[in-house]
mmCIF file of the N, C-alpha and C atoms, coordinates in Angstrom:
data_MODEL
# 
_entry.id   MODEL 
# 
loop_
_atom_site.group_PDB 
_atom_site.id 
_atom_site.type_symbol 
_atom_site.label_atom_id 
_atom_site.label_alt_id 
_atom_site.label_comp_id 
_atom_site.label_asym_id 
_atom_site.label_entity_id 
_atom_site.label_seq_id 
_atom_site.pdbx_PDB_ins_code 
_atom_site.Cartn_x 
_atom_site.Cartn_y 
_atom_site.Cartn_z 
_atom_site.occupancy 
_atom_site.B_iso_or_equiv 
_atom_site.pdbx_formal_charge 
_atom_site.auth_seq_id 
_atom_site.auth_comp_id 
_atom_site.auth_asym_id 
_atom_site.auth_atom_id 
_atom_site.pdbx_PDB_model_num 
ATOM 1   N N  . UNK A 1 1  ? 2.504  76.045 -24.820 1.00 0.00 ? 1  UNK A N  1 
ATOM 2   C CA . UNK A 1 1  ? 3.335  75.551 -23.743 1.00 0.00 ? 1  UNK A CA 1 
ATOM 3   C C  . UNK A 1 1  ? 4.532  74.816 -24.338 1.00 0.00 ? 1  UNK A C  1 
ATOM 4   N N  . UNK A 1 2  ? 5.633  74.894 -23.690 1.00 0.00 ? 2  UNK A N  1 
ATOM 5   C CA . UNK A 1 2  ? 6.829  74.184 -24.105 1.00 0.00 ? 2  UNK A CA 1 
ATOM 6   C C  . UNK A 1 2  ? 6.558  72.682 -24.120 1.00 0.00 ? 2  UNK A C  1 
ATOM 7   N N  . UNK A 1 3  ? 6.847  72.034 -25.244 1.00 0.00 ? 3  UNK A N  1 
ATOM 8   C CA . UNK A 1 3  ? 6.551  70.595 -25.395 1.00 0.00 ? 3  UNK A CA 1 
ATOM 9   C C  . UNK A 1 3  ? 7.338  69.744 -24.411 1.00 0.00 ? 3  UNK A C  1 
ATOM 10  N N  . UNK A 1 4  ? 8.583  70.129 -24.101 1.00 0.00 ? 4  UNK A N  1 
ATOM 11  C CA . UNK A 1 4  ? 9.364  69.362 -23.126 1.00 0.00 ? 4  UNK A CA 1 
ATOM 12  C C  . UNK A 1 4  ? 8.719  69.420 -21.752 1.00 0.00 ? 4  UNK A C  1 
ATOM 13  N N  . UNK A 1 5  ? 8.244  70.600 -21.379 1.00 0.00 ? 5  UNK A N  1 
ATOM 14  C CA . UNK A 1 5  ? 7.562  70.754 -20.092 1.00 0.00 ? 5  UNK A CA 1 
ATOM 15  C C  . UNK A 1 5  ? 6.305  69.894 -20.059 1.00 0.00 ? 5  UNK A C  1 
ATOM 16  N N  . UNK A 1 6  ? 5.546  69.922 -21.134 1.00 0.00 ? 6  UNK A N  1 
ATOM 17  C CA . UNK A 1 6  ? 4.316  69.131 -21.230 1.00 0.00 ? 6  UNK A CA 1 
ATOM 18  C C  . UNK A 1 6  ? 4.623  67.645 -21.082 1.00 0.00 ? 6  UNK A C  1 
ATOM 19  N N  . UNK A 1 7  ? 5.647  67.176 -21.774 1.00 0.00 ? 7  UNK A N  1 
ATOM 20  C CA . UNK A 1 7  ? 6.029  65.756 -21.684 1.00 0.00 ? 7  UNK A CA 1 
ATOM 21  C C  . UNK A 1 7  ? 6.482  65.395 -20.278 1.00 0.00 ? 7  UNK A C  1 
ATOM 22  N N  . UNK A 1 8  ? 7.242  66.279 -19.663 1.00 0.00 ? 8  UNK A N  1 
ATOM 23  C CA . UNK A 1 8  ? 7.734  66.039 -18.306 1.00 0.00 ? 8  UNK A CA 1 
ATOM 24  C C  . UNK A 1 8  ? 6.567  65.917 -17.329 1.00 0.00 ? 8  UNK A C  1 
ATOM 25  N N  . UNK A 1 9  ? 5.626  66.834 -17.403 1.00 0.00 ? 9  UNK A N  1 
ATOM 26  C CA . UNK A 1 9  ? 4.463  66.795 -16.516 1.00 0.00 ? 9  UNK A CA 1 
ATOM 27  C C  . UNK A 1 9  ? 3.657  65.521 -16.736 1.00 0.00 ? 9  UNK A C  1 
ATOM 28  N N  . UNK A 1 10 ? 3.442  65.169 -17.978 1.00 0.00 ? 10 UNK A N  1 
ATOM 29  C CA . UNK A 1 10 ? 2.673  63.961 -18.288 1.00 0.00 ? 10 UNK A CA 1 
ATOM 30  C C  . UNK A 1 10 ? 3.392  62.715 -17.794 1.00 0.00 ? 10 UNK A C  1 
ATOM 31  N N  . UNK A 1 11 ? 4.703  62.672 -17.988 1.00 0.00 ? 11 UNK A N  1 
ATOM 32  C CA . UNK A 1 11 ? 5.484  61.524 -17.532 1.00 0.00 ? 11 UNK A CA 1 
ATOM 33  C C  . UNK A 1 11 ? 5.411  61.389 -16.014 1.00 0.00 ? 11 UNK A C  1 
ATOM 34  N N  . UNK A 1 12 ? 5.611  62.509 -15.301 1.00 0.00 ? 12 UNK A N  1 
ATOM 35  C CA . UNK A 1 12 ? 5.534  62.468 -13.839 1.00 0.00 ? 12 UNK A CA 1 
ATOM 36  C C  . UNK A 1 12 ? 4.166  61.993 -13.375 1.00 0.00 ? 12 UNK A C  1 
ATOM 37  N N  . UNK A 1 13 ? 3.129  62.522 -13.974 1.00 0.00 ? 13 UNK A N  1 
ATOM 38  C CA . UNK A 1 13 ? 1.774  62.128 -13.592 1.00 0.00 ? 13 UNK A CA 1 
ATOM 39  C C  . UNK A 1 13 ? 1.543  60.646 -13.871 1.00 0.00 ? 13 UNK A C  1 
ATOM 40  N N  . UNK A 1 14 ? 1.977  60.168 -15.027 1.00 0.00 ? 14 UNK A N  1 
ATOM 41  C CA . UNK A 1 14 ? 1.812  58.749 -15.366 1.00 0.00 ? 14 UNK A CA 1 
ATOM 42  C C  . UNK A 1 14 ? 2.543  57.851 -14.376 1.00 0.00 ? 14 UNK A C  1 
ATOM 43  N N  . UNK A 1 15 ? 3.758  58.227 -14.001 1.00 0.00 ? 15 UNK A N  1 
ATOM 44  C CA . UNK A 1 15 ? 4.527  57.412 -13.056 1.00 0.00 ? 15 UNK A CA 1 
ATOM 45  C C  . UNK A 1 15 ? 3.877  57.398 -11.673 1.00 0.00 ? 15 UNK A C  1 
ATOM 46  N N  . UNK A 1 16 ? 3.388  58.549 -11.246 1.00 0.00 ? 16 UNK A N  1 
ATOM 47  C CA . UNK A 1 16 ? 2.729  58.598 -9.938  1.00 0.00 ? 16 UNK A CA 1 
ATOM 48  C C  . UNK A 1 16 ? 1.479  57.734 -9.956  1.00 0.00 ? 16 UNK A C  1 
ATOM 49  N N  . UNK A 1 17 ? 0.689  57.838 -11.018 1.00 0.00 ? 17 UNK A N  1 
ATOM 50  C CA . UNK A 1 17 ? -0.534 57.038 -11.121 1.00 0.00 ? 17 UNK A CA 1 
ATOM 51  C C  . UNK A 1 17 ? -0.183 55.550 -11.172 1.00 0.00 ? 17 UNK A C  1 
ATOM 52  N N  . UNK A 1 18 ? 0.878  55.200 -11.883 1.00 0.00 ? 18 UNK A N  1 
ATOM 53  C CA . UNK A 1 18 ? 1.271  53.790 -12.008 1.00 0.00 ? 18 UNK A CA 1 
ATOM 54  C C  . UNK A 1 18 ? 1.708  53.209 -10.664 1.00 0.00 ? 18 UNK A C  1 
ATOM 55  N N  . UNK A 1 19 ? 2.517  53.952 -9.927  1.00 0.00 ? 19 UNK A N  1 
ATOM 56  C CA . UNK A 1 19 ? 3.096  53.421 -8.700  1.00 0.00 ? 19 UNK A CA 1 
ATOM 57  C C  . UNK A 1 19 ? 2.311  53.779 -7.443  1.00 0.00 ? 19 UNK A C  1 
ATOM 58  N N  . UNK A 1 20 ? 1.377  54.687 -7.563  1.00 0.00 ? 20 UNK A N  1 
ATOM 59  C CA . UNK A 1 20 ? 0.539  55.054 -6.413  1.00 0.00 ? 20 UNK A CA 1 
ATOM 60  C C  . UNK A 1 20 ? -0.896 55.268 -6.893  1.00 0.00 ? 20 UNK A C  1 
ATOM 61  N N  . UNK A 1 21 ? -1.547 54.185 -7.375  1.00 0.00 ? 21 UNK A N  1 
ATOM 62  C CA . UNK A 1 21 ? -2.886 54.334 -7.959  1.00 0.00 ? 21 UNK A CA 1 
ATOM 63  C C  . UNK A 1 21 ? -3.932 54.871 -6.984  1.00 0.00 ? 21 UNK A C  1 
ATOM 64  N N  . UNK A 1 22 ? -3.666 54.751 -5.687  1.00 0.00 ? 22 UNK A N  1 
ATOM 65  C CA . UNK A 1 22 ? -4.634 55.247 -4.709  1.00 0.00 ? 22 UNK A CA 1 
ATOM 66  C C  . UNK A 1 22 ? -4.763 56.766 -4.717  1.00 0.00 ? 22 UNK A C  1 
ATOM 67  N N  . UNK A 1 23 ? -3.827 57.455 -5.352  1.00 0.00 ? 23 UNK A N  1 
ATOM 68  C CA . UNK A 1 23 ? -3.933 58.921 -5.426  1.00 0.00 ? 23 UNK A CA 1 
ATOM 69  C C  . UNK A 1 23 ? -4.164 59.395 -6.854  1.00 0.00 ? 23 UNK A C  1 
ATOM 70  N N  . UNK A 1 24 ? -4.701 58.521 -7.687  1.00 0.00 ? 24 UNK A N  1 
ATOM 71  C CA . UNK A 1 24 ? -4.947 58.872 -9.089  1.00 0.00 ? 24 UNK A CA 1 
ATOM 72  C C  . UNK A 1 24 ? -5.764 60.159 -9.214  1.00 0.00 ? 24 UNK A C  1 
ATOM 73  N N  . UNK A 1 25 ? -6.815 60.295 -8.405  1.00 0.00 ? 25 UNK A N  1 
ATOM 74  C CA . UNK A 1 25 ? -7.663 61.492 -8.498  1.00 0.00 ? 25 UNK A CA 1 
ATOM 75  C C  . UNK A 1 25 ? -6.877 62.757 -8.189  1.00 0.00 ? 25 UNK A C  1 
ATOM 76  N N  . UNK A 1 26 ? -6.033 62.707 -7.163  1.00 0.00 ? 26 UNK A N  1 
ATOM 77  C CA . UNK A 1 26 ? -5.253 63.885 -6.794  1.00 0.00 ? 26 UNK A CA 1 
ATOM 78  C C  . UNK A 1 26 ? -4.298 64.291 -7.915  1.00 0.00 ? 26 UNK A C  1 
ATOM 79  N N  . UNK A 1 27 ? -3.685 63.292 -8.554  1.00 0.00 ? 27 UNK A N  1 
ATOM 80  C CA . UNK A 1 27 ? -2.760 63.589 -9.650  1.00 0.00 ? 27 UNK A CA 1 
ATOM 81  C C  . UNK A 1 27 ? -3.518 64.174 -10.840 1.00 0.00 ? 27 UNK A C  1 
ATOM 82  N N  . UNK A 1 28 ? -4.700 63.628 -11.116 1.00 0.00 ? 28 UNK A N  1 
ATOM 83  C CA . UNK A 1 28 ? -5.496 64.164 -12.221 1.00 0.00 ? 28 UNK A CA 1 
ATOM 84  C C  . UNK A 1 28 ? -5.892 65.610 -11.955 1.00 0.00 ? 28 UNK A C  1 
ATOM 85  N N  . UNK A 1 29 ? -6.169 65.944 -10.694 1.00 0.00 ? 29 UNK A N  1 
ATOM 86  C CA . UNK A 1 29 ? -6.466 67.335 -10.343 1.00 0.00 ? 29 UNK A CA 1 
ATOM 87  C C  . UNK A 1 29 ? -5.234 68.201 -10.616 1.00 0.00 ? 29 UNK A C  1 
ATOM 88  N N  . UNK A 1 30 ? -4.048 67.696 -10.264 1.00 0.00 ? 30 UNK A N  1 
ATOM 89  C CA . UNK A 1 30 ? -2.815 68.440 -10.556 1.00 0.00 ? 30 UNK A CA 1 
ATOM 90  C C  . UNK A 1 30 ? -2.681 68.707 -12.048 1.00 0.00 ? 30 UNK A C  1 
ATOM 91  N N  . UNK A 1 31 ? -3.005 67.712 -12.856 1.00 0.00 ? 31 UNK A N  1 
ATOM 92  C CA . UNK A 1 31 ? -2.896 67.888 -14.303 1.00 0.00 ? 31 UNK A CA 1 
ATOM 93  C C  . UNK A 1 31 ? -3.911 68.910 -14.807 1.00 0.00 ? 31 UNK A C  1 
ATOM 94  N N  . UNK A 1 32 ? -5.104 68.911 -14.237 1.00 0.00 ? 32 UNK A N  1 
ATOM 95  C CA . UNK A 1 32 ? -6.101 69.919 -14.634 1.00 0.00 ? 32 UNK A CA 1 
ATOM 96  C C  . UNK A 1 32 ? -5.617 71.308 -14.248 1.00 0.00 ? 32 UNK A C  1 
ATOM 97  N N  . UNK A 1 33 ? -5.013 71.418 -13.067 1.00 0.00 ? 33 UNK A N  1 
ATOM 98  C CA . UNK A 1 33 ? -4.470 72.703 -12.628 1.00 0.00 ? 33 UNK A CA 1 
ATOM 99  C C  . UNK A 1 33 ? -3.363 73.140 -13.577 1.00 0.00 ? 33 UNK A C  1 
ATOM 100 N N  . UNK A 1 34 ? -2.500 72.192 -13.971 1.00 0.00 ? 34 UNK A N  1 
ATOM 101 C CA . UNK A 1 34 ? -1.425 72.509 -14.913 1.00 0.00 ? 34 UNK A CA 1 
ATOM 102 C C  . UNK A 1 34 ? -2.006 73.044 -16.217 1.00 0.00 ? 34 UNK A C  1 
ATOM 103 N N  . UNK A 1 35 ? -3.080 72.405 -16.690 1.00 0.00 ? 35 UNK A N  1 
ATOM 104 C CA . UNK A 1 35 ? -3.708 72.862 -17.931 1.00 0.00 ? 35 UNK A CA 1 
ATOM 105 C C  . UNK A 1 35 ? -4.264 74.269 -17.788 1.00 0.00 ? 35 UNK A C  1 
ATOM 106 N N  . UNK A 1 36 ? -4.840 74.580 -16.625 1.00 0.00 ? 36 UNK A N  1 
ATOM 107 C CA . UNK A 1 36 ? -5.377 75.930 -16.433 1.00 0.00 ? 36 UNK A CA 1 
ATOM 108 C C  . UNK A 1 36 ? -4.244 76.944 -16.319 1.00 0.00 ? 36 UNK A C  1 
ATOM 109 N N  . UNK A 1 37 ? -3.117 76.524 -15.750 1.00 0.00 ? 37 UNK A N  1 
ATOM 110 C CA . UNK A 1 37 ? -1.951 77.408 -15.685 1.00 0.00 ? 37 UNK A CA 1 
ATOM 111 C C  . UNK A 1 37 ? -1.483 77.731 -17.097 1.00 0.00 ? 37 UNK A C  1 
ATOM 112 N N  . UNK A 1 38 ? -1.474 76.714 -17.964 1.00 0.00 ? 38 UNK A N  1 
ATOM 113 C CA . UNK A 1 38 ? -1.064 76.910 -19.358 1.00 0.00 ? 38 UNK A CA 1 
ATOM 114 C C  . UNK A 1 38 ? -1.940 77.965 -20.028 1.00 0.00 ? 38 UNK A C  1 
ATOM 115 N N  . UNK A 1 39 ? -3.231 77.942 -19.708 1.00 0.00 ? 39 UNK A N  1 
ATOM 116 C CA . UNK A 1 39 ? -4.156 78.902 -20.304 1.00 0.00 ? 39 UNK A CA 1 
ATOM 117 C C  . UNK A 1 39 ? -3.855 80.337 -19.884 1.00 0.00 ? 39 UNK A C  1 
ATOM 118 N N  . UNK A 1 40 ? -3.222 80.499 -18.739 1.00 0.00 ? 40 UNK A N  1 
ATOM 119 C CA . UNK A 1 40 ? -2.945 81.843 -18.230 1.00 0.00 ? 40 UNK A CA 1 
ATOM 120 C C  . UNK A 1 40 ? -1.794 82.533 -18.959 1.00 0.00 ? 40 UNK A C  1 
ATOM 121 N N  . UNK A 1 41 ? -1.055 81.798 -19.783 1.00 0.00 ? 41 UNK A N  1 
ATOM 122 C CA . UNK A 1 41 ? 0.072  82.359 -20.531 1.00 0.00 ? 41 UNK A CA 1 
ATOM 123 C C  . UNK A 1 41 ? 1.137  82.965 -19.612 1.00 0.00 ? 41 UNK A C  1 
ATOM 124 N N  . UNK A 1 42 ? 1.374  82.301 -18.501 1.00 0.00 ? 42 UNK A N  1 
ATOM 125 C CA . UNK A 1 42 ? 2.434  82.757 -17.604 1.00 0.00 ? 42 UNK A CA 1 
ATOM 126 C C  . UNK A 1 42 ? 3.753  82.122 -18.035 1.00 0.00 ? 42 UNK A C  1 
ATOM 127 N N  . UNK A 1 43 ? 4.828  82.589 -17.462 1.00 0.00 ? 43 UNK A N  1 
ATOM 128 C CA . UNK A 1 43 ? 6.148  82.089 -17.858 1.00 0.00 ? 43 UNK A CA 1 
ATOM 129 C C  . UNK A 1 43 ? 6.289  80.601 -17.558 1.00 0.00 ? 43 UNK A C  1 
ATOM 130 N N  . UNK A 1 44 ? 7.157  79.945 -18.304 1.00 0.00 ? 44 UNK A N  1 
ATOM 131 C CA . UNK A 1 44 ? 7.388  78.508 -18.108 1.00 0.00 ? 44 UNK A CA 1 
ATOM 132 C C  . UNK A 1 44 ? 7.882  78.217 -16.701 1.00 0.00 ? 44 UNK A C  1 
ATOM 133 N N  . UNK A 1 45 ? 8.746  79.083 -16.174 1.00 0.00 ? 45 UNK A N  1 
ATOM 134 C CA . UNK A 1 45 ? 9.261  78.857 -14.819 1.00 0.00 ? 45 UNK A CA 1 
ATOM 135 C C  . UNK A 1 45 ? 8.125  78.904 -13.806 1.00 0.00 ? 45 UNK A C  1 
ATOM 136 N N  . UNK A 1 46 ? 7.225  79.852 -13.977 1.00 0.00 ? 46 UNK A N  1 
ATOM 137 C CA . UNK A 1 46 ? 6.094  79.966 -13.054 1.00 0.00 ? 46 UNK A CA 1 
ATOM 138 C C  . UNK A 1 46 ? 5.176  78.751 -13.188 1.00 0.00 ? 46 UNK A C  1 
ATOM 139 N N  . UNK A 1 47 ? 4.956  78.279 -14.417 1.00 0.00 ? 47 UNK A N  1 
ATOM 140 C CA . UNK A 1 47 ? 4.149  77.081 -14.625 1.00 0.00 ? 47 UNK A CA 1 
ATOM 141 C C  . UNK A 1 47 ? 4.773  75.897 -13.899 1.00 0.00 ? 47 UNK A C  1 
ATOM 142 N N  . UNK A 1 48 ? 6.083  75.741 -14.077 1.00 0.00 ? 48 UNK A N  1 
ATOM 143 C CA . UNK A 1 48 ? 6.780  74.623 -13.465 1.00 0.00 ? 48 UNK A CA 1 
ATOM 144 C C  . UNK A 1 48 ? 6.726  74.722 -11.945 1.00 0.00 ? 48 UNK A C  1 
ATOM 145 N N  . UNK A 1 49 ? 6.947  75.920 -11.406 1.00 0.00 ? 49 UNK A N  1 
ATOM 146 C CA . UNK A 1 49 ? 6.905  76.116 -9.958  1.00 0.00 ? 49 UNK A CA 1 
ATOM 147 C C  . UNK A 1 49 ? 5.540  75.749 -9.392  1.00 0.00 ? 49 UNK A C  1 
ATOM 148 N N  . UNK A 1 50 ? 4.487  76.189 -10.051 1.00 0.00 ? 50 UNK A N  1 
ATOM 149 C CA . UNK A 1 50 ? 3.142  75.884 -9.565  1.00 0.00 ? 50 UNK A CA 1 
ATOM 150 C C  . UNK A 1 50 ? 2.836  74.396 -9.654  1.00 0.00 ? 50 UNK A C  1 
ATOM 151 N N  . UNK A 1 51 ? 3.229  73.773 -10.770 1.00 0.00 ? 51 UNK A N  1 
ATOM 152 C CA . UNK A 1 51 ? 2.977  72.342 -10.928 1.00 0.00 ? 51 UNK A CA 1 
ATOM 153 C C  . UNK A 1 51 ? 3.703  71.552 -9.837  1.00 0.00 ? 51 UNK A C  1 
ATOM 154 N N  . UNK A 1 52 ? 4.958  71.911 -9.566  1.00 0.00 ? 52 UNK A N  1 
ATOM 155 C CA . UNK A 1 52 ? 5.717  71.237 -8.509  1.00 0.00 ? 52 UNK A CA 1 
ATOM 156 C C  . UNK A 1 52 ? 5.071  71.467 -7.150  1.00 0.00 ? 52 UNK A C  1 
ATOM 157 N N  . UNK A 1 53 ? 4.545  72.663 -6.922  1.00 0.00 ? 53 UNK A N  1 
ATOM 158 C CA . UNK A 1 53 ? 3.857  72.963 -5.667  1.00 0.00 ? 53 UNK A CA 1 
ATOM 159 C C  . UNK A 1 53 ? 2.669  72.019 -5.469  1.00 0.00 ? 53 UNK A C  1 
ATOM 160 N N  . UNK A 1 54 ? 1.870  71.829 -6.519  1.00 0.00 ? 54 UNK A N  1 
ATOM 161 C CA . UNK A 1 54 ? 0.711  70.949 -6.396  1.00 0.00 ? 54 UNK A CA 1 
ATOM 162 C C  . UNK A 1 54 ? 1.120  69.486 -6.284  1.00 0.00 ? 54 UNK A C  1 
ATOM 163 N N  . UNK A 1 55 ? 2.160  69.070 -7.000  1.00 0.00 ? 55 UNK A N  1 
ATOM 164 C CA . UNK A 1 55 ? 2.653  67.702 -6.832  1.00 0.00 ? 55 UNK A CA 1 
ATOM 165 C C  . UNK A 1 55 ? 3.207  67.507 -5.428  1.00 0.00 ? 55 UNK A C  1 
ATOM 166 N N  . UNK A 1 56 ? 3.846  68.533 -4.884  1.00 0.00 ? 56 UNK A N  1 
ATOM 167 C CA . UNK A 1 56 ? 4.331  68.463 -3.502  1.00 0.00 ? 56 UNK A CA 1 
ATOM 168 C C  . UNK A 1 56 ? 3.186  68.259 -2.529  1.00 0.00 ? 56 UNK A C  1 
ATOM 169 N N  . UNK A 1 57 ? 2.056  68.882 -2.796  1.00 0.00 ? 57 UNK A N  1 
ATOM 170 C CA . UNK A 1 57 ? 0.867  68.678 -1.967  1.00 0.00 ? 57 UNK A CA 1 
ATOM 171 C C  . UNK A 1 57 ? 0.401  67.240 -2.015  1.00 0.00 ? 57 UNK A C  1 
ATOM 172 N N  . UNK A 1 58 ? 0.483  66.620 -3.182  1.00 0.00 ? 58 UNK A N  1 
ATOM 173 C CA . UNK A 1 58 ? 0.118  65.208 -3.308  1.00 0.00 ? 58 UNK A CA 1 
ATOM 174 C C  . UNK A 1 58 ? 1.078  64.358 -2.491  1.00 0.00 ? 58 UNK A C  1 
ATOM 175 N N  . UNK A 1 59 ? 2.376  64.677 -2.523  1.00 0.00 ? 59 UNK A N  1 
ATOM 176 C CA . UNK A 1 59 ? 3.354  63.917 -1.748  1.00 0.00 ? 59 UNK A CA 1 
ATOM 177 C C  . UNK A 1 59 ? 3.074  64.055 -0.261  1.00 0.00 ? 59 UNK A C  1 
ATOM 178 N N  . UNK A 1 60 ? 2.742  65.243 0.207   1.00 0.00 ? 60 UNK A N  1 
ATOM 179 C CA . UNK A 1 60 ? 2.408  65.428 1.619   1.00 0.00 ? 60 UNK A CA 1 
ATOM 180 C C  . UNK A 1 60 ? 1.197  64.585 1.991   1.00 0.00 ? 60 UNK A C  1 
ATOM 181 N N  . UNK A 1 61 ? 0.222  64.536 1.105   1.00 0.00 ? 61 UNK A N  1 
ATOM 182 C CA . UNK A 1 61 ? -0.965 63.721 1.325   1.00 0.00 ? 61 UNK A CA 1 
ATOM 183 C C  . UNK A 1 61 ? -0.566 62.256 1.489   1.00 0.00 ? 61 UNK A C  1 
ATOM 184 N N  . UNK A 1 62 ? 0.313  61.773 0.622   1.00 0.00 ? 62 UNK A N  1 
ATOM 185 C CA . UNK A 1 62 ? 0.787  60.384 0.708   1.00 0.00 ? 62 UNK A CA 1 
ATOM 186 C C  . UNK A 1 62 ? 1.541  60.132 2.007   1.00 0.00 ? 62 UNK A C  1 
ATOM 187 N N  . UNK A 1 63 ? 2.396  61.070 2.381   1.00 0.00 ? 63 UNK A N  1 
ATOM 188 C CA . UNK A 1 63 ? 3.166  60.912 3.612   1.00 0.00 ? 63 UNK A CA 1 
ATOM 189 C C  . UNK A 1 63 ? 2.248  60.822 4.823   1.00 0.00 ? 63 UNK A C  1 
ATOM 190 N N  . UNK A 1 64 ? 1.207  61.646 4.861   1.00 0.00 ? 64 UNK A N  1 
ATOM 191 C CA . UNK A 1 64 ? 0.252  61.607 5.977   1.00 0.00 ? 64 UNK A CA 1 
ATOM 192 C C  . UNK A 1 64 ? -0.502 60.288 5.990   1.00 0.00 ? 64 UNK A C  1 
ATOM 193 N N  . UNK A 1 65 ? -0.868 59.796 4.792   1.00 0.00 ? 65 UNK A N  1 
ATOM 194 C CA . UNK A 1 65 ? -1.572 58.523 4.697   1.00 0.00 ? 65 UNK A CA 1 
ATOM 195 C C  . UNK A 1 65 ? -0.707 57.373 5.201   1.00 0.00 ? 65 UNK A C  1 
ATOM 196 N N  . UNK A 1 66 ? 0.582  57.440 4.916   1.00 0.00 ? 66 UNK A N  1 
ATOM 197 C CA . UNK A 1 66 ? 1.501  56.371 5.300   1.00 0.00 ? 66 UNK A CA 1 
ATOM 198 C C  . UNK A 1 66 ? 1.786  56.377 6.800   1.00 0.00 ? 66 UNK A C  1 
ATOM 199 N N  . UNK A 1 67 ? 1.649  57.528 7.429   1.00 0.00 ? 67 UNK A N  1 
ATOM 200 C CA . UNK A 1 67 ? 1.974  57.655 8.861   1.00 0.00 ? 67 UNK A CA 1 
ATOM 201 C C  . UNK A 1 67 ? 0.947  57.007 9.759   1.00 0.00 ? 67 UNK A C  1 
# 
């Protein structure tokens, strides 16, 4: 996997966990999904798209919780 992509994903996950600890489990699931995507040897763009999709799901979860 591209090291910049890996660092970006880790940084995003760390920031979300730091500022929204109540969704730590959801973010960790996203990271596990990212790792499984890496195993599939798909293109970097596809990896990034999928990771953003799952992080978007976490954001929707937060928005619903806040409402």
